[in-house]
C-alpha positions in Angstrom: -40.5 -5.9 -21.3 -39.1 -3.6 -23.9 -41.0 -0.3 -24.6 -41.6 0.3 -28.3 -44.1 3.2 -28.3 -44.5 6.3 -26.2 -48.0 7.7 -25.8 -48.4 11.3 -24.8 -51.3 13.0 -23.1 -51.8 16.4 -24.8 -53.5 19.0 -22.6 -51.0 20.5 -20.2 -48.5 17.6 -20.8 -47.5 18.9 -24.3 -49.5 22.1 -24.5 -49.0 25.1 -22.3 -52.6 26.0 -21.4 -51.7 29.1 -19.4 -52.4 31.3 -22.4 -56.1 30.5 -22.1 -56.2 32.6 -18.9 -56.1 35.8 -21.0 -59.1 34.6 -22.9 -61.1 34.4 -19.7 -59.9 37.9 -18.8 -61.0 39.2 -22.2 -64.4 37.7 -21.4 -64.6 39.7 -18.2 -63.7 36.8 -15.9 -60.7 36.4 -13.5 -57.8 34.7 -15.2 -57.7 32.0 -12.5 -61.1 30.8 -13.7 -59.1 28.7 -16.1 -58.0 26.3 -13.4 -61.4 25.8 -11.9 -63.1 25.5 -15.3 -60.6 22.9 -16.6 -60.9 20.9 -13.4 -64.7 20.9 -13.8 -64.4 19.7 -17.4 -62.2 16.8 -16.3 -64.5 16.0 -13.4 -67.6 15.7 -15.6 -65.8 13.8 -18.3 -64.6 11.3 -15.7 -68.0 11.1 -14.2 -69.7 10.3 -17.5 -67.1 7.7 -18.2 -67.7 6.0 -14.8 -71.4 5.9 -15.5 -70.8 4.4 -19.0 -71.8 7.6 -20.8 -69.9 10.0 -23.0 -69.8 13.6 -24.2 -67.0 15.2 -26.1 -64.5 17.6 -24.5 -66.0 20.4 -26.5 -69.5 19.7 -25.3 -68.5 19.6 -21.7 -66.1 22.5 -22.0 -68.8 24.7 -23.5 -71.5 23.5 -21.1 -69.4 24.4 -18.0 -69.2 28.0 -19.3 -72.9 28.5 -20.1 -74.7 30.8 -17.7 -71.4 32.6 -17.0 -70.3 33.6 -20.5 -72.2 34.4 -23.7 -72.1 32.1 -26.6 -69.7 34.5 -28.4 -67.4 34.5 -25.3 -67.5 30.8 -25.0 -66.4 30.5 -28.7 -63.6 32.9 -28.0 -62.3 31.0 -25.0 -62.5 27.6 -26.7 -60.9 28.9 -29.9 -57.8 29.6 -27.8 -57.0 25.9 -27.9 -55.9 26.2 -31.5 -53.5 29.0 -30.5 -51.7 27.2 -27.7 -48.0 26.6 -27.9 -46.1 23.5 -27.0 -43.9 23.6 -23.9 -40.4 24.6 -24.8 -39.0 21.1 -24.1 -41.4 19.3 -26.4 -39.6 19.6 -29.8 -36.2 18.4 -28.6 -37.7 15.8 -26.2 -39.8 14.2 -29.0 -36.9 14.3 -31.5 -34.6 12.6 -29.0 -37.2 9.8 -28.5 -37.7 9.4 -32.2 -34.0 9.2 -32.8 -33.8 6.5 -30.2 -36.2 4.5 -32.2 -39.5 4.9 -30.2 -42.8 5.2 -32.0 -44.6 8.4 -30.8 -48.4 8.7 -30.4 -50.7 11.2 -28.7 -53.9 10.3 -26.9 -56.1 13.1 -25.8 -59.4 13.5 -24.0 -60.1 16.3 -26.5 -60.3 16.4 -30.3 -57.2 15.3 -32.1 -57.5 18.0 -34.7 -57.5 20.7 -32.1 -53.8 20.3 -31.4 -52.6 19.9 -35.0 -51.7 23.6 -35.4 -49.7 23.5 -32.2 -47.7 20.5 -33.3 -47.2 22.1 -36.8 -45.8 25.3 -35.2 -43.5 23.3 -32.9 -42.2 21.3 -35.9 -43.1 17.9 -34.5 -46.2 17.0 -36.5 -44.2 14.7 -38.7 -42.7 12.9 -35.7 -46.1 11.6 -34.5 -47.2 8.3 -35.9 -50.7 8.7 -34.7 -52.8 11.4 -33.0 -55.6 9.7 -31.2 -58.7 10.9 -29.3 -60.9 9.2 -26.8 -63.8 10.3 -29.1 -62.9 7.3 -31.2 -64.0 4.9 -28.4 -66.5 7.2 -26.7 -64.9 7.0 -23.2 -62.5 9.3 -21.4 -59.2 8.4 -20.0 -58.5 6.9 -17.5 -61.1 4.3 -18.6 -59.2 1.1 -19.8 -60.8 1.2 -23.2 -59.1 4.5 -24.0 -55.6 3.1 -23.5 -56.6 -0.1 -25.3 -57.5 2.1 -28.3 -53.9 3.3 -28.4 -52.6 -0.2 -28.2 -54.9 -1.3 -31.0 -53.9 1.6 -33.2 -50.2 0.6 -32.8 -50.7 -3.1 -33.0 -48.8 -3.5 -29.7 -49.6 -5.1 -26.4 -50.1 -2.6 -23.6 -47.0 -3.7 -21.8 -44.8 -2.6 -24.7 -46.1 1.0 -24.4 -45.4 3.9 -22.0 -47.9 6.7 -21.1 -46.4 10.1 -20.4 -48.5 12.7 -18.6 -48.5 15.5 -16.1 -51.7 14.2 -14.6 -51.2 11.5 -11.9 -54.7 10.1 -12.6 -53.6 9.5 -16.2 -50.4 7.8 -15.2 -52.3 5.6 -12.8 -54.9 4.7 -15.4 -52.2 3.6 -17.7 -50.4 1.5 -15.1 -53.7 -0.2 -14.2 -53.9 -1.7 -17.7 -50.2 -2.7 -17.8 -48.5 0.3 -19.4 -45.4 1.9 -18.1 -46.5 5.2 -16.4 -44.2 8.2 -16.7 -45.1 11.3 -14.7 -43.9 14.7 -16.0 -43.5 16.8 -12.8 -43.3 20.3 -14.4 -44.1 22.2 -11.2 -42.1 20.5 -8.5 -45.3 18.9 -7.1 -45.5 15.8 -4.8 -47.0 12.7 -6.4 -50.2 11.6 -4.5 -49.3 9.1 -1.8 -52.7 7.3 -2.3 -51.6 6.1 -5.8 -48.9 3.6 -6.7 -45.6 5.4 -7.6 -45.1 6.1 -11.3 -42.6 3.9 -13.1 -40.5 7.0 -13.9 -40.5 10.7 -13.2 -39.0 13.5 -15.3 -39.2 17.2 -15.0 -38.5 17.9 -18.6 -39.3 15.9 -21.8 -35.6 16.1 -22.8 -34.8 13.7 -20.0 -37.2 11.1 -21.2 -35.1 9.3 -23.8 -32.4 8.7 -21.2 -34.9 7.5 -18.7 -36.6 5.1 -21.2 -33.2 3.5 -22.2 
């Protein structure tokens, strides 16, 4: 089946989140707290979705910092999302896909508006047909309804869409509903052997247009 639309995860797939580590340091915490905190946010978002419940990324992100940081420090950390930069390969990678005729969409577990400044700075905002959030359907990826939301927004069947993400759980979730799943292996990792293999693997988004052809 021909792929017509490419759906991108945002956090870590398009955005370089490492800059947030300095925000934790400025709040008096070890920079590596970023990784454990973000993993906890994902865990709780997934857990709520599995139970049929929902809280926004912002609610969970702030809640997992309470008791450790002050309200002002929490605001400072979370405000860093608006200052994140896109990975260096994002502008050219998206342009190559758009030039090849693919429709480009983002689908995030966060708020869609949070990434707008990053896309504007990277010069790719106008390349994105839609910027979607799971907040619209009140369930986190990898719940099936989140991917269906992207299909509904595009007016396409799921099997004509590809999901691109650095997270194996996201790739797997997309494959489960019939999408093409593309893993972005930015760090030379090994894909989990307890999951079906991704449909394609790239290390750089500039490779994606050739892989999709």
